[in-house]
C-alpha positions as CSV (number, residue, x, y, z in Angstrom):
1,X,-38.3,46.5,-31.0
2,X,-34.5,46.6,-31.4
3,X,-32.5,44.1,-29.3
4,X,-29.6,45.5,-27.3
5,X,-27.3,42.5,-27.9
6,X,-24.5,43.7,-25.6
7,X,-26.8,44.1,-22.7
8,X,-28.6,40.8,-23.4
9,X,-25.3,38.8,-23.7
10,X,-23.7,40.5,-20.7
11,X,-26.7,39.8,-18.5
12,X,-27.0,36.2,-19.6
13,X,-23.2,35.4,-19.3
14,X,-22.9,37.3,-16.0
15,X,-26.0,35.6,-14.6
16,X,-24.7,32.2,-15.7
17,X,-21.3,32.9,-14.0
18,X,-23.1,33.9,-10.8
19,X,-25.3,30.8,-11.0
20,X,-22.3,28.4,-11.4
21,X,-20.4,30.1,-8.6
22,X,-23.4,30.0,-6.3
23,X,-24.1,26.4,-6.9
24,X,-20.5,25.5,-6.3
25,X,-20.3,27.7,-3.2
26,X,-23.6,26.2,-1.8
27,X,-22.3,22.7,-2.4
28,X,-19.0,23.4,-0.7
29,X,-20.9,24.9,2.3
30,X,-23.2,21.9,2.5
31,X,-20.2,19.5,2.3
32,X,-18.5,21.3,5.2
33,X,-21.7,21.4,7.2
34,X,-22.0,17.6,6.6
35,X,-18.7,17.1,8.3
36,X,-16.9,16.3,5.0
37,X,-17.7,12.6,5.4
38,X,-19.2,12.0,2.0
39,X,-16.8,9.2,1.1
40,X,-17.6,7.6,4.4
41,X,-21.4,7.7,3.6
42,X,-20.8,6.1,0.3
43,X,-18.4,3.5,1.7
44,X,-20.7,2.5,4.6
45,X,-24.1,2.5,3.0
46,X,-23.5,1.0,-0.4
47,X,-23.8,-2.6,0.8
48,X,-26.1,-3.3,-2.2
49,X,-27.3,-1.5,-5.4
50,X,-30.5,-0.2,-3.7
51,X,-28.5,1.3,-0.8
52,X,-26.2,2.7,-3.5
53,X,-29.1,4.6,-5.1
54,X,-30.1,6.1,-1.7
55,X,-26.5,7.0,-1.0
56,X,-26.1,8.6,-4.4
57,X,-29.2,10.7,-3.8
58,X,-28.0,11.9,-0.3
59,X,-24.5,12.8,-1.4
60,X,-25.6,14.6,-4.5
61,X,-28.1,16.7,-2.5
62,X,-25.3,17.5,-0.1
63,X,-22.8,18.6,-2.8
64,X,-25.3,19.8,-5.4
65,X,-23.4,18.0,-8.2
66,X,-24.1,14.6,-9.8
67,X,-20.7,14.9,-11.5
68,X,-19.0,15.3,-8.2
69,X,-20.7,12.2,-6.8
70,X,-19.8,10.2,-9.9
71,X,-16.1,11.3,-9.5
72,X,-16.1,10.3,-5.8
73,X,-17.7,7.0,-6.8
74,X,-15.1,6.3,-9.5
75,X,-12.4,6.9,-6.8
76,X,-14.0,4.4,-4.5
77,X,-14.3,1.8,-7.2
78,X,-10.6,2.3,-8.1
79,X,-9.8,1.9,-4.4
80,X,-11.7,-1.3,-4.0
81,X,-14.2,0.2,-1.6
82,X,-17.1,-0.7,-3.8
83,X,-17.9,-3.0,-6.7
84,X,-19.0,-1.8,-10.1
85,X,-22.5,-3.0,-9.4
86,X,-22.7,-0.8,-6.3
87,X,-21.2,2.1,-8.2
88,X,-23.9,1.9,-10.9
89,X,-26.5,2.2,-8.1
90,X,-24.8,5.3,-6.8
91,X,-24.7,6.8,-10.3
92,X,-28.5,6.2,-10.7
93,X,-29.1,7.9,-7.3
94,X,-26.9,10.8,-8.3
95,X,-29.1,11.5,-11.3
96,X,-32.1,11.6,-9.0
97,X,-30.3,13.8,-6.4
98,X,-29.4,16.4,-9.0
99,X,-33.1,17.1,-9.7
100,X,-33.3,18.8,-6.2
101,X,-31.7,21.9,-7.7
102,X,-34.5,22.2,-10.2
103,X,-37.1,22.1,-7.4
104,X,-35.1,24.8,-5.5
105,X,-35.2,26.9,-8.6
106,X,-38.9,26.3,-9.0
107,X,-39.5,28.0,-5.6
108,X,-38.9,31.3,-7.5
109,X,-37.8,33.6,-4.7
110,X,-35.7,35.8,-7.0
111,X,-37.1,39.0,-5.5
112,X,-35.5,38.0,-2.1
113,X,-32.1,36.9,-3.6
114,X,-30.2,40.0,-2.5
115,X,-31.3,40.0,1.2
116,X,-30.7,36.2,1.3
117,X,-27.1,36.8,0.1
118,X,-26.7,39.7,2.6
119,X,-27.7,37.4,5.5
120,X,-25.4,34.7,4.3
121,X,-22.5,37.2,4.0
122,X,-23.2,38.4,7.5
123,X,-22.8,34.8,8.8
124,X,-19.6,34.3,6.8
125,X,-17.8,37.5,7.9
126,X,-19.1,38.2,11.4
127,X,-19.6,34.8,13.0
128,X,-16.5,32.9,14.1
129,X,-18.0,29.5,14.6
130,X,-17.0,27.3,11.6
131,X,-20.4,25.5,11.4
132,X,-22.2,28.8,11.2
133,X,-19.8,30.0,8.6
134,X,-20.6,26.9,6.5
135,X,-24.3,27.6,7.0
136,X,-23.6,31.2,5.8
137,X,-21.9,29.8,2.6
138,X,-25.0,27.6,1.9
139,X,-27.4,30.6,2.4
140,X,-25.1,33.0,0.3
141,X,-25.0,30.3,-2.5
142,X,-28.8,29.8,-2.3
143,X,-29.3,33.6,-2.8
144,X,-26.7,33.7,-5.5
145,X,-28.5,30.9,-7.3
146,X,-31.6,33.1,-7.7
147,X,-29.7,36.2,-8.5
148,X,-28.0,34.4,-11.4
149,X,-31.3,33.0,-12.6
150,X,-32.9,36.4,-12.4
151,X,-30.1,38.0,-14.5
152,X,-30.3,35.1,-17.1
153,X,-34.0,35.4,-17.3
154,X,-33.9,39.2,-17.9
155,X,-31.2,38.6,-20.5
156,X,-33.4,36.1,-22.4
157,X,-36.6,38.2,-22.4
158,X,-35.7,40.2,-25.6
159,X,-35.5,36.9,-27.5
160,X,-39.3,36.8,-27.6
161,X,-39.3,39.6,-30.2
162,X,-36.8,37.7,-32.5
163,X,-38.5,35.8,-35.3
164,X,-35.5,33.7,-35.8
165,X,-35.5,32.4,-32.2
166,X,-39.2,31.7,-32.4
167,X,-38.6,29.6,-35.6
168,X,-35.8,27.6,-33.8
169,X,-38.0,26.8,-30.8
170,X,-40.9,25.8,-33.1
171,X,-38.6,23.5,-35.1
172,X,-37.5,21.9,-31.8
173,X,-41.1,21.2,-31.0
174,X,-41.6,19.7,-34.5
175,X,-38.2,17.8,-34.4
176,X,-37.6,16.7,-30.9
177,X,-34.1,15.2,-31.7
178,X,-32.9,18.8,-32.3
179,X,-33.9,19.5,-28.7
180,X,-31.9,16.5,-27.4
181,X,-28.8,17.7,-29.4
182,X,-29.2,21.3,-28.2
183,X,-29.6,20.2,-24.5
184,X,-26.6,17.8,-24.8
185,X,-24.3,20.4,-26.5
186,X,-25.2,23.2,-24.1
187,X,-24.5,21.1,-21.1
188,X,-21.3,19.8,-22.6
189,X,-20.2,23.5,-22.8
190,X,-21.4,24.7,-19.4
191,X,-20.6,21.3,-17.7
192,X,-23.5,21.7,-15.3
193,X,-26.9,20.1,-15.9
194,X,-28.3,22.2,-13.0
195,X,-27.4,25.4,-14.9
196,X,-28.9,24.2,-18.2
197,X,-32.1,23.0,-16.5
198,X,-32.3,26.4,-14.7
199,X,-31.9,28.1,-18.1
200,X,-34.6,25.9,-19.6
201,X,-36.9,26.7,-16.7
202,X,-36.4,30.4,-17.5
203,X,-37.1,29.9,-21.2
204,X,-40.2,27.9,-20.4
205,X,-41.4,30.5,-17.9
206,X,-41.0,33.3,-20.5
207,X,-43.0,31.2,-23.0
208,X,-39.9,31.1,-25.3
209,X,-40.3,27.3,-25.7
210,X,-43.3,25.0,-25.2
211,X,-43.5,21.8,-23.2
212,X,-43.1,19.5,-26.2
213,X,-39.9,21.4,-27.2
214,X,-38.6,21.7,-23.6
215,X,-38.7,18.0,-22.6
216,X,-36.3,16.8,-25.3
217,X,-33.9,19.6,-24.2
218,X,-34.3,18.3,-20.7
219,X,-33.4,14.7,-21.8
220,X,-30.3,16.1,-23.6
221,X,-29.2,17.9,-20.5
222,X,-28.9,14.6,-18.7
223,X,-26.7,13.2,-21.5
224,X,-24.5,16.3,-21.5
225,X,-23.8,16.1,-17.7
226,X,-21.9,12.9,-18.3
227,X,-19.0,14.8,-19.9
228,X,-17.4,15.5,-16.5
229,X,-17.2,11.8,-15.6
230,X,-15.8,11.1,-19.1
231,X,-13.1,13.8,-18.7
232,X,-12.3,12.4,-15.2
233,X,-11.9,8.9,-16.6
234,X,-9.7,9.8,-19.5
235,X,-6.3,8.1,-18.9
236,X,-7.7,6.8,-15.6
237,X,-8.1,3.2,-14.4
238,X,-10.2,0.6,-16.1
239,X,-12.7,0.8,-13.2
240,X,-13.0,4.6,-13.7
241,X,-13.7,4.2,-17.4
242,X,-16.3,1.6,-16.8
243,X,-18.1,3.8,-14.2
244,X,-18.0,6.7,-16.7
245,X,-19.3,4.5,-19.5
246,X,-22.2,3.3,-17.3
247,X,-23.1,7.0,-16.5
248,X,-23.3,7.7,-20.3
249,X,-25.2,4.6,-21.2
250,X,-27.7,5.0,-18.4
251,X,-28.6,8.5,-19.6
252,X,-28.6,7.7,-23.3
253,X,-30.8,4.7,-22.9
254,X,-33.1,6.7,-20.6
255,X,-33.4,9.4,-23.2
256,X,-34.1,6.9,-26.0
257,X,-36.9,5.3,-23.9
258,X,-38.5,8.7,-23.1
259,X,-38.2,10.0,-26.6
260,X,-40.2,7.0,-27.7
261,X,-42.7,7.8,-24.9
262,X,-42.5,11.6,-25.5
263,X,-46.2,12.1,-26.3
264,X,-47.6,10.2,-23.2
265,X,-44.9,11.7,-21.0
266,X,-45.9,15.2,-22.2
267,X,-49.5,14.4,-21.4
268,X,-48.4,13.1,-18.0
269,X,-46.6,16.4,-17.2
270,X,-49.6,18.5,-18.3
271,X,-51.9,16.4,-16.2
272,X,-49.6,16.6,-13.2
273,X,-49.3,20.4,-13.5
274,X,-53.0,20.7,-13.7
275,X,-53.6,18.5,-10.6
276,X,-50.9,20.2,-8.5
277,X,-51.5,23.7,-10.0
278,X,-47.8,24.0,-10.8
279,X,-46.0,27.2,-11.9
280,X,-44.0,27.0,-15.2
281,X,-40.6,26.4,-13.5
282,X,-42.0,23.8,-11.2
283,X,-43.5,21.9,-14.2
284,X,-39.9,21.5,-15.6
285,X,-38.7,20.5,-12.1
286,X,-41.3,17.8,-11.8
287,X,-40.6,16.6,-15.4
288,X,-36.9,16.4,-14.5
289,X,-37.6,14.5,-11.3
290,X,-40.1,12.2,-12.9
291,X,-37.7,11.4,-15.8
292,X,-34.8,10.5,-13.5
293,X,-36.9,8.5,-11.0
294,X,-38.7,6.6,-13.7
295,X,-35.4,6.0,-15.6
296,X,-33.9,4.6,-12.4
297,X,-36.9,2.3,-11.7
298,X,-36.8,1.0,-15.3
299,X,-33.0,0.3,-15.4
300,X,-32.5,-0.7,-11.8
301,X,-33.2,-4.5,-12.5
302,X,-30.6,-4.2,-15.3
303,X,-27.6,-3.2,-13.0
304,X,-26.1,-6.7,-13.3
305,X,-26.5,-6.6,-17.1
306,X,-24.9,-3.1,-17.3
307,X,-22.0,-4.2,-15.2
308,X,-21.4,-7.2,-17.5
309,X,-21.8,-5.1,-20.6
310,X,-19.4,-2.4,-19.6
311,X,-16.9,-5.0,-18.5
312,X,-17.0,-6.5,-22.0
313,X,-17.1,-3.1,-23.6
314,X,-14.0,-1.9,-21.7
315,X,-11.9,-5.1,-21.2
316,X,-8.8,-5.3,-19.1
317,X,-7.8,-6.2,-15.5
318,X,-8.1,-3.3,-13.2
319,X,-5.6,-2.9,-10.4
320,X,-7.5,-1.9,-7.3
321,X,-6.1,-0.9,-3.9
322,X,-8.2,-2.8,-1.4
323,X,-8.7,-0.4,1.6
324,X,-10.7,-2.8,3.6
325,X,-9.0,-5.3,6.0
326,X,-9.2,-9.0,4.9
327,X,-8.2,-10.8,8.1
328,X,-9.7,-9.0,11.1
329,X,-12.4,-11.4,12.2
330,X,-13.9,-10.2,15.5
331,X,-15.1,-13.7,16.5
332,X,-11.5,-14.7,17.1
333,X,-11.0,-12.0,19.8
334,X,-13.0,-13.9,22.4
335,X,-12.7,-17.4,21.1
336,X,-9.0,-17.5,20.5
337,X,-7.0,-14.3,21.2
338,X,-3.8,-15.9,19.9
339,X,-5.4,-16.5,16.5
340,X,-6.7,-12.9,16.6
341,X,-3.2,-11.6,17.1
342,X,-2.0,-13.7,14.2
343,X,-4.8,-12.2,12.1
344,X,-3.7,-8.7,13.1
345,X,-0.2,-9.6,12.0
346,X,-1.4,-10.8,8.6
347,X,-3.2,-7.4,8.1
348,X,-0.1,-5.6,9.2
349,X,1.9,-7.4,6.5
350,X,-0.6,-6.2,4.0
351,X,-0.2,-2.7,5.3
352,X,3.6,-3.1,5.0
353,X,3.3,-4.2,1.4
354,X,1.3,-1.1,0.7
355,X,4.1,1.0,2.2
356,X,6.6,-0.6,-0.2
357,X,4.2,-0.1,-3.1
358,X,3.6,3.5,-2.1
359,X,7.3,4.2,-2.0
360,X,7.7,2.6,-5.4
361,X,5.0,4.9,-6.9
362,X,6.5,7.9,-5.2
363,X,9.9,7.1,-6.7
364,X,8.3,6.7,-10.2
365,X,6.6,10.1,-9.7
366,X,10.0,11.6,-8.9
367,X,11.5,10.1,-12.1
368,X,8.7,10.7,-14.6
369,X,6.6,13.6,-13.1
370,X,3.6,11.5,-14.2
371,X,0.6,12.5,-12.0
372,X,-0.8,9.0,-12.2
373,X,1.9,7.7,-9.9
374,X,1.2,10.5,-7.4
375,X,-2.6,9.7,-7.4
376,X,-1.9,6.0,-6.9
377,X,0.5,6.8,-4.0
378,X,-2.1,9.0,-2.4
379,X,-4.6,6.2,-2.7
380,X,-2.1,3.8,-1.1
381,X,-1.5,6.2,1.7
382,X,-5.3,6.4,2.3
383,X,-5.4,2.6,2.4
384,X,-2.5,2.6,5.0
385,X,-4.4,5.1,7.2
386,X,-7.6,3.1,6.9
387,X,-5.8,-0.1,7.9
388,X,-4.0,1.7,10.7
389,X,-7.4,2.7,12.2
390,X,-8.9,-0.8,11.7
391,X,-5.9,-2.8,13.0
392,X,-5.4,-0.5,16.0
393,X,-9.1,-0.8,17.0
394,X,-8.8,-4.6,16.6
395,X,-5.7,-4.7,18.8
396,X,-7.3,-2.5,21.4
397,X,-10.2,-5.0,21.5
398,X,-7.8,-7.9,21.9
399,X,-6.1,-6.1,24.9
400,X,-9.5,-6.1,26.7
401,X,-9.4,-10.0,27.0
402,X,-7.0,-12.2,29.0
403,X,-3.9,-13.1,27.0
404,X,-0.7,-14.8,28.0
405,X,2.5,-12.8,28.7
406,X,4.0,-14.1,25.4
407,X,1.0,-13.0,23.4
408,X,1.0,-9.7,25.3
409,X,4.6,-9.0,24.1
410,X,3.5,-9.8,20.5
411,X,0.5,-7.6,20.9
412,X,2.7,-4.6,22.1
413,X,5.2,-5.2,19.2
414,X,2.4,-5.2,16.6
415,X,0.9,-2.0,18.0
416,X,4.3,-0.3,17.6
417,X,4.8,-1.8,14.1
418,X,1.4,-0.4,12.9
419,X,2.5,3.0,14.0
420,X,5.9,2.7,12.2
421,X,4.2,1.6,8.9
422,X,1.7,4.4,9.2
423,X,4.5,6.9,9.6
424,X,6.3,5.5,6.5
425,X,3.1,6.4,4.6
426,X,3.2,9.9,6.0
427,X,6.8,10.3,4.9
428,X,6.2,9.3,1.3
429,X,3.2,11.6,1.2
430,X,5.6,14.4,2.3
431,X,7.9,13.5,-0.6
432,X,5.0,13.6,-3.1
433,X,4.2,17.1,-1.8
434,X,7.8,18.1,-2.3
435,X,7.8,16.8,-5.9
436,X,4.5,18.7,-6.5
437,X,6.3,21.8,-5.3
438,X,9.1,21.1,-7.7
439,X,6.6,20.7,-10.6
440,X,4.6,23.8,-9.8
441,X,7.6,26.1,-9.3
442,X,9.6,24.5,-12.1
443,X,12.4,23.8,-9.8
444,X,15.2,21.9,-11.6
445,X,17.3,19.3,-9.8
446,X,20.8,18.7,-11.2
447,X,21.7,15.3,-12.7
448,X,24.0,14.6,-9.7
449,X,21.1,15.4,-7.3
450,X,18.8,13.0,-9.2
451,X,21.5,10.3,-9.2
452,X,21.9,10.7,-5.4
453,X,18.1,10.5,-4.8
454,X,17.8,7.4,-7.1
455,X,20.5,5.6,-5.1
456,X,18.9,6.5,-1.8
457,X,15.4,5.7,-2.9
458,X,16.4,2.3,-4.3
459,X,18.1,1.4,-1.0
460,X,15.2,2.7,1.1
461,X,12.6,0.7,-0.8
462,X,14.7,-2.4,-0.5
463,X,15.2,-1.9,3.2
464,X,11.5,-1.4,3.9
465,X,10.7,-4.5,1.8
466,X,13.2,-6.5,3.8
467,X,11.8,-5.2,7.1
468,X,8.2,-6.3,6.2
469,X,9.5,-9.7,4.9
470,X,11.4,-10.2,8.2
471,X,8.2,-9.5,10.1
472,X,6.2,-11.9,7.9
473,X,8.8,-14.8,8.2
474,X,10.0,-13.8,11.6
475,X,13.5,-14.0,10.0
476,X,16.2,-12.6,12.3
477,X,18.9,-12.7,9.5
478,X,16.7,-10.5,7.3
479,X,16.1,-8.2,10.3
480,X,19.9,-7.9,10.8
481,X,20.3,-7.0,7.1
482,X,17.8,-4.3,7.6
483,X,19.7,-2.8,10.5
484,X,22.9,-2.8,8.4
485,X,21.2,-1.2,5.4
486,X,19.7,1.5,7.7
487,X,23.2,2.4,8.7
488,X,24.0,2.8,5.0
489,X,21.0,5.1,4.6
490,X,22.2,7.3,7.5
491,X,25.6,7.5,5.9
492,X,24.1,8.3,2.5
493,X,22.0,11.1,4.1
494,X,25.1,12.8,5.6
495,X,27.1,12.3,2.4
496,X,24.4,13.6,0.1
497,X,23.9,16.7,2.3
498,X,27.6,17.5,1.9
499,X,27.3,16.9,-1.9
500,X,24.4,19.4,-1.9
501,X,26.4,22.0,-0.1
502,X,29.2,21.6,-2.6
503,X,26.7,22.1,-5.5
504,X,25.2,25.1,-3.8
505,X,28.5,26.7,-3.2
506,X,29.5,26.1,-6.8
507,X,26.3,27.7,-8.1
508,X,25.2,24.5,-9.8
509,X,21.7,24.5,-8.1
510,X,19.2,27.0,-6.8
511,X,18.2,27.5,-3.1
512,X,14.7,26.1,-3.9
513,X,16.2,23.0,-5.5
514,X,18.4,22.5,-2.4
515,X,15.4,22.7,-0.1
516,X,13.5,20.1,-2.1
517,X,16.6,17.8,-2.3
518,X,17.4,18.0,1.4
519,X,13.8,17.5,2.5
520,X,13.4,14.4,0.3
521,X,16.7,13.0,1.7
522,X,15.5,13.7,5.3
523,X,12.2,11.9,4.7
524,X,14.0,8.9,3.2
525,X,16.3,8.8,6.3
526,X,13.2,8.8,8.6
527,X,11.6,6.0,6.6
528,X,14.9,4.0,7.1
529,X,14.5,4.6,10.9
530,X,10.9,3.2,10.9
531,X,12.1,0.2,8.9
532,X,14.8,-0.6,11.5
533,X,12.2,-0.2,14.2
534,X,10.2,-3.0,12.6
535,X,13.4,-5.1,12.3
536,X,14.3,-4.5,15.9
537,X,10.8,-5.7,16.9
538,X,11.6,-9.0,15.1
539,X,15.0,-9.2,16.8
540,X,13.3,-8.5,20.2
541,X,15.5,-5.5,20.8
542,X,12.7,-3.0,21.2
543,X,12.1,-1.6,24.6
């Protein structure tokens, strides 16, 4: 029988494309349906490594991507939301959660793929309610998953007649390490263990590979899936690199253990399939699930040791942005409201320091175009928003108890100050978006424009820093200095706008460059206004 290579390759590659799109689309739909609170789930429920494992399973089931969960986890570690020990638990849970896809594939409802997709498309295009549209995306992705698998399976069928392919699969059975390498390399290329496990299920169902050859490939798939975490961690923080290293080590050590136990594990899978009367695809699904669950149970007691090992392996002090409040003790609210107000002020000072830091990172992004500064600034803005919510809730609770008129005035002042600092965060986020626009559209600012922005940025950062310090020390002299500097910022804004018009009329800059320049200047002027609001609160001038 002659093999039609073009048809075979087109069916396989097309099926793989549909499969990858479907799993991403299904994950996006599940994420929307879950209310897009995945980071909140991880933050709230990773109180210890065991809860981390459960959270990792839940989030990975929701987004259908262990790599996605790992990337979210890396971000949370960098942000100080969770420790490395908790993150290791989440990564272990993510490996278990990703096996759900294999069980879905094992259902083998390929014959109904097209009507399932049609139903999903109907919900997406004809129902206006967003939650139903999200459900439609899940259903459409679910159907696409099986359509892609069906095409890949049909594409692989002619391989049975090829003696060379039979020889390769036989050699994998005789030399299991070849299977591990094949599984690792293929997943490195495809960057989806779900896809490679699905392909393996198809090969096994078509009797193109036996169980002894399939299991090492399965183990290799788990190593290959770590590539996304490694790529995400390249050039990232120390915490990110440590989390990625843990992901790799966890899967490599698990593979070594199960390669040593390959013969008894093969016997176990054969026994399980006999007891449960499993179809071919479901045998691989159960093998995949058993491997990851057993690997987690074996390595769970070693979480502390892994955390210590990767810390030594990747040395260095990691700079984390601590989102969580440090001073808001609820016990003080009823016992001593005056102390509680003092605690809220301490947290507001932290929030103000974040605003100064975020402005500095935004300025560095403007000067260098280095994305790292933008990412750090976005993390800081997230921290400011989180503290804004927590401090506001704390102050609202304080307002419910009896406080003296003096403390009441302090309370109102702090409520207003929180709002001002939060708005500073919004403004530097606006500036980052303007710089992003400049980078994406290759908008070139003139040297004169950059000099003007440097001067205004430097003064604005200094002014916000002084405003926060005046609040911290209750220093009226510093507060007056802030008011004076804010006048300078206003004058700068007017002067630089005129400079811009001169450059524009002289044909020295483009209209797009002008828009970016003027909007950045406007945002800096508004930041100055919020800084002077803080200073006026210290001076007692605020209405």
